[in-house]
C-alpha atoms as one frame of an Amber mdcrd trajectory, in Angstrom:
protein
   5.610 -17.271  17.580   7.563 -17.135  14.317   6.007 -20.358  12.998   2.551
 -18.782  13.134   3.577 -16.064  10.688   5.832 -18.052   8.349   3.126 -18.557
   5.674   2.887 -14.758   5.281   6.608 -14.130   5.613   7.470 -16.712   2.936
   5.207 -14.860   0.467   6.519 -11.420   1.436   8.742  -9.856  -1.284  11.185
  -8.778   1.419  12.097 -12.434   2.023  11.997 -13.556  -1.627  14.709 -16.126
  -2.339  15.397 -16.761   1.355  14.758 -20.205   2.802  12.211 -20.687   5.583
  14.878 -21.708   8.099  16.884 -18.596   7.246  13.835 -16.369   7.737  13.468
 -17.751  11.247  17.188 -17.196  11.810  17.275 -13.602  10.631  14.244 -12.238
  12.509  16.063 -11.982  15.866  18.904 -10.169  14.052  16.319  -7.594  12.921
  14.857  -7.158  16.415  11.495  -8.299  15.066   8.454  -7.634  17.236   4.736
  -8.097  16.626   2.071  -5.509  17.360  -1.725  -5.704  17.221  -3.895  -2.773
  16.160  -7.672  -2.601  16.376  -9.813  -1.301  13.528  -9.520   2.475  12.917
  -6.576   2.896  15.303  -3.267   4.515  14.427  -0.239   2.281  14.003   1.873
   5.299  13.124   0.805   8.938  13.482   2.026  11.779  11.273   4.999  13.560
  12.830   6.129  10.388  14.609   9.769   9.470  14.270  10.181   5.987  12.829
  13.251   3.784  12.807  11.547   0.571  11.754  10.112  -1.134   8.708   6.533
  -2.309   9.199   5.367  -5.587   7.668   1.659  -6.446   7.643   0.960  -9.949
   8.923  -2.844  -9.857   8.821  -5.534  -7.285   8.136  -4.918  -4.115   6.136
  -3.914  -0.484   6.583  -4.406   2.867   4.911  -1.530   5.262   4.404  -3.181
   8.636   5.021  -2.121  12.234   4.546  -3.958  14.976   6.436  -3.781  18.718
   5.766  -3.949  21.651   8.192  -7.786  21.628   8.123  -8.059  17.908   8.827
  -8.953  16.827   5.310  -7.648  13.318   4.657  -6.285  11.786   1.466  -5.738
   8.029   1.234  -2.390   7.491  -0.454  -2.592   3.695  -0.568  -4.056   0.573
   0.980  -1.723  -2.252   2.000  -2.381  -5.859   2.976  -0.564  -8.960   4.274
   3.063  -9.235   3.186   3.362  -5.562   2.263   5.655  -3.023   3.924   5.149
   0.480   5.280   7.431   3.239   6.590  10.475   1.718   4.853  11.339   4.791
   2.760  11.105   7.205   5.688  13.127   4.908   7.931  15.850   4.336   5.334
  16.024   8.081   4.694  16.286   8.676   8.454  13.514  11.256   8.151  13.131
  13.310  11.304   9.343  12.925  11.168   7.014  10.806   9.055   4.527  13.019
   7.121   1.758  10.401   6.902  -0.291   8.217   9.232  -0.751   4.453   9.071
  -4.272   3.455  10.148  -5.678  -0.052  10.607  -8.640  -0.606   8.246  -9.587
  -3.694  10.273  -8.082  -5.580  13.191  -4.488  -5.884  12.064  -1.206  -7.464
  13.093   2.122  -5.991  12.016   5.735  -6.979  12.474   8.230  -4.201  13.168
  11.806  -4.685  11.945  14.793  -2.516  12.821  15.643  -0.541   9.677  19.250
   0.026  10.730  19.792  -3.700  11.256  17.956  -4.546   8.044  20.177  -2.412
   5.802  23.421  -3.199   7.633  25.043  -6.621   7.484  24.935  -8.161  10.945
  27.974  -9.370  12.905  27.071 -12.935  11.953  27.524 -11.941   8.299  24.491
 -13.972   7.197  25.023 -15.010   3.589  21.392 -14.195   2.798  21.459 -10.687
   4.291  22.646  -9.198   0.998  19.576 -10.745  -0.653  17.398  -9.091   1.986
  18.910  -5.686   1.183  18.479  -6.277  -2.550  14.826  -7.195  -1.988  14.303
  -3.993  -0.011  15.719  -1.887  -2.855  13.392  -3.602  -5.328  10.382  -2.944
  -3.091  11.230   0.744  -2.741  11.799   1.033  -6.507   8.454  -0.656  -7.183
   6.665   1.752  -4.867   8.277   4.677  -6.663   6.732   3.396  -9.896   3.310
   3.162  -8.219   3.777   6.686  -6.889   4.428   7.942 -10.411   1.206   6.244
 -11.546  -0.764   7.953  -8.798   0.773  11.327  -9.636  -0.369  10.755 -13.211
  -3.902   9.989 -12.008  -4.097  13.025  -9.741  -2.676  15.306 -12.434  -5.819
  14.800 -14.533  -7.941  17.938 -14.617 -11.459  16.599 -14.162 -13.100  14.088
 -11.843 -13.983  11.914 -14.835 -10.410  11.866 -16.086  -9.167  10.863 -12.627
 -11.727   8.047 -12.434 -10.817   6.870 -15.948  -7.105   6.815 -15.119  -7.668
   4.979 -11.834 -10.013   2.316 -13.250  -7.689   1.774 -16.200  -4.804   1.204
 -13.789  -6.838  -1.257 -11.691  -7.928  -3.157 -14.817  -4.302  -3.527 -15.937
  -3.353  -4.670 -12.457  -6.145  -7.259 -12.467  -5.331  -8.439 -15.974  -8.817
  -7.933 -17.404 -11.785  -5.619 -17.780 -13.551  -7.065 -14.703 -12.027  -6.422
 -11.294 -12.631  -5.288  -7.728 -11.206  -2.175  -6.128 -10.071  -2.102  -2.472
 -11.930   1.092  -1.570 -15.387   2.152  -0.455 -16.823   5.173  -2.317 -15.579
   7.588   0.345 -12.159   5.955   0.358 -11.998   6.082  -3.433 -12.877   9.787
  -3.359 -10.191  10.386  -0.735  -7.684   8.429  -2.822  -8.443  10.487  -5.942
  -8.727  13.742  -3.956 -12.216  14.501  -5.301 -15.612  15.206  -3.759 -17.528
  12.006  -3.032 -20.879  13.280  -4.314 -19.313  14.578  -7.527 -17.483  11.289
  -8.027 -20.618   9.196  -7.421 -22.571  11.334  -9.895 -19.816  10.958 -12.473
 -19.732   7.183 -12.016 -23.511   7.132 -12.606 -23.158   9.153 -15.805 -20.359
   6.878 -17.029 -22.604   3.858 -16.452 -25.512   5.523 -18.251 -23.205   6.257
 -21.194 -22.221   2.587 -21.413 -18.597   3.110 -20.416 -18.628   1.036 -17.252
 -20.791  -1.132 -15.082 -20.377  -1.662 -11.349 -21.886  -3.142  -8.231 -20.303
  -1.750  -5.090 -16.564  -2.538  -5.398 -16.965  -4.757  -8.466 -16.308  -2.931
 -11.776 -16.463  -3.882 -15.432 -15.021  -1.732 -18.191 -16.900  -1.929 -21.481
 -15.441  -1.800 -24.977 -16.629   1.756 -25.475 -14.392   2.723 -22.534 -11.276
   2.361 -24.711 -12.063   5.480 -26.681 -11.951   7.601 -23.532  -8.548   6.433
 -22.273  -5.464   8.027 -23.734
């Protein structure tokens, strides 16, 4: 079973610097198990208690927050090799405040958080590297969280769109890139009304700031003057 997932595991930041044979060796120490989730099903529901770190093997998931009235905000989208629930598990949170939903048919590997952050009885020489990798992942996600807070702190829908597209362009390394969201998902991510966002995107295209076709975006030179 492990061999099937090694190509993903070798590219996962959690196992960076750890040899393939050692990855196979450490998985039983972490009580690794694989779970399948069909499209639009919950892998984790808000208010669940989690004691594991989830690792996406195939497919993708949305991390979703829902308020009292059932309005949903997409906090992030994750794909193969990325982790979920690690911060809540490490913090031993009584309940997780978000849901993890499969965007498509998805496979995940669940790893015991307690065993991951505690050196095992075998004292694997590479376990300290695993813990160091985990800390780096959590730190990196904190940086991304700060970027999202900055985007959501913008006052207008246009400013939120500008901040988000600027961030995606930097991530992609150029002015042409694709975003991972549909229009509704993008609106949920930015916590704005979909119709208002779509209208604003149309105005920005008419003004020569951007061009787009579905998920494919291109920022034009005139865009620079609108980004602080």
